[in-house]
N, C-alpha and C positions, 0 to 999 in steps of 0.2 A: 485310723483310717481316714477320717475326715481331713487331717492334715496332709496325708500323702496324696488324696485326691486333689486338694487345693494346690499343692506343689506341682502335680502334674499338669493341672489346668493353666496354672501360671506359667510354666515353661512352654507349654504348647502355645499360648498367647504370646509370649515373647518371640518364640520362633516364627510364628504366623506374621507377626508385626515386621520382623526383620526381612522376611521374604518379601513383603509388600513394599517396604521402604526401598528394597534393592530394585524392585521392578519399576517404581515409579519414576525416578530420574531418567532411566534409559527411554521410557515411553514418552515422557515430557520432551526430552530432546529430539525425539523423532517427529513429533507432531508440532506442526506450524499452525498458528491461529491467525487467521487473515480477517481483517476488518475493511470494508469498502466504505467509501464516501464519495460525494460528488458536490461540486459546485457548478452552478447553473447561472445563466444571466439574470434570472429572476431574483437570485439571492444578493445580498449586499457583497461588495468585494470583501475577500478573505473570509467569508462565512462558508462552511460546509455542512451538508445534511449527511448524517451518518446513515448508510444503508444496512449496516450490520455485518454480521459474520459472512463470509464469502469463500467461494472455492475458485479454482480455475475456470471450470465451466460456467459458473454463475458470473463471474467478473468479465469473462470473455463475451458472454451474451449481453451483459449490460453495455459493454463497450460497443457491440455492433447494433445495439438499439438507438444509440445516440446518432442523430443526423449531423455529423461534425461539420459538413460543408455548409449546410443551411445555417446552423447555429453560428459558425464563424462569420458568414457574410452578413447576417442580420446585425450582429454585433459591430462588425468593421464598418458597415455603411451607416449605422446609427452614431458612430464615433465613440460608444461607450467603451469597448475593448473590454468587456466583462465576460471573457470567454468561458466556455464549459470545461471543467477539469475534472476527470475521474481518476480516482487514487485508490491504491490498496496499501494496507499498512500490515506488515508481518509483526505480531505482537511478541513473537518468540525473539527476534533479533532487532527490533525496532527500526527495521528498514521500511522506506516508503518508495513506491513507484507511482508516479503521476503521469497522466497523459492529457495534454491540452493542445491548444492550436495557437498559431501566431501568424502574422502576415510573412509571406515569402517573396513574392514578386507582385506586380500590380494586379495580375488576374489569377494568382494562385496563393493557397495557404500552405502551412507546413504543421506537421506534428511536432510538438514539443514534449520530450521526455524528460521527467525529473526523477533522479534517483537520490535518495538522501536518507538521513537519520534523524530520530527524534532527540531534541535537547531537553533536558529537564529544566524546568524554572520553578521558582518558589510559588507561582500561582498556577494551580491545576487547570484552571479555565482559560489560561493565556499561554499555552505551549508555543515552543519555537521549534521549527525544523531547519536543519541545514541541508540544502539541495545543490546538486549539480544539474543544470539545465542543459539539454543537448538539443540543438536545433537540426532536425533531420532534412530540411530542405525538400520534403516530399509530402504529398497528400495520400501516398499509398499506405492503407490501412494495415497491410501485411507487416510493416515495420514494427508498430507498436504492438500488433498482436503477437508477433514472435517474442518481444521483450517481456510481455505480460506472462507468456508460457514460461519463459526462463525464470521470472521472477518467483513465480509460484512453485517451481522446482527447486528453488534456492541456488540456481546456477549463477552466482554473481560474477564469477570470472568470465563467463561467455557473455553476460550482459555487458560488462565492462569492455570486453573486446569488440562487441557490436556498437557500442555507444562511442568508443574512441574513433569511429569513422567520422563523427560529427563534430561541429563546433560546440563549445561548451563554455558555460558561464556559471559561476557559483554563488549562490545567494543565501542569506538567512532570511527566513520568511515566517511572519506571525499569521496565525489563523485561529478561528474560533469555530468550535463544533457547535451546532444548533440541533434541536430535536425535531 
C-alpha cells in the first residue's frame, strides 16, 4: 500500500512539474522587465545611476520631471556638454531607449533619441552598447514621450518608422553603472 501511495504521489508531482514548466516559458515571454537609469551633469561622463525597475507610467513621469531645457542650457553655457540622459533597458530582449539633448540651432536644443542593444563583454562592470542616435531637431517633448510609449509596448517597427524621419548616427558606447 505504501508503494502504491508513493508511486501516485510521484506521478502527481511529475504531472504538476510538467504543467508548471509548460506555463513558465509563455509567462516569461509575455512579461518584459524594464530597468531605468539616468545620467545627470553631476555625474562623471559615461556614468549612469540605476533607478531600478520601471514601467511606462513611472518612466514617463521621470521624463516629465526633468527640466530638459534648463539642464541643456546650463551645460551648454558652461561648455561642459555633460547633458542629462534618461534610459530604459528591456531586460527581456536587451534593447535600450535613451533620451538626451544636443544643440540644434544657436537658440534651440533638440532631443536626441538612442535606440540600441547591449553587447556582451568579458568584463561585467564594463558593458558596451551599440546605439543608433537620432537627432529630432525639435524641443517638443511629445516626440520622445511617444517613442517611450512605443518602446514599453515593444512596438519596435513603429519606433523605427518614427525614427526614420530623423538624421541618424550609429555609435558604440561605453558606460559604467554606479550605485
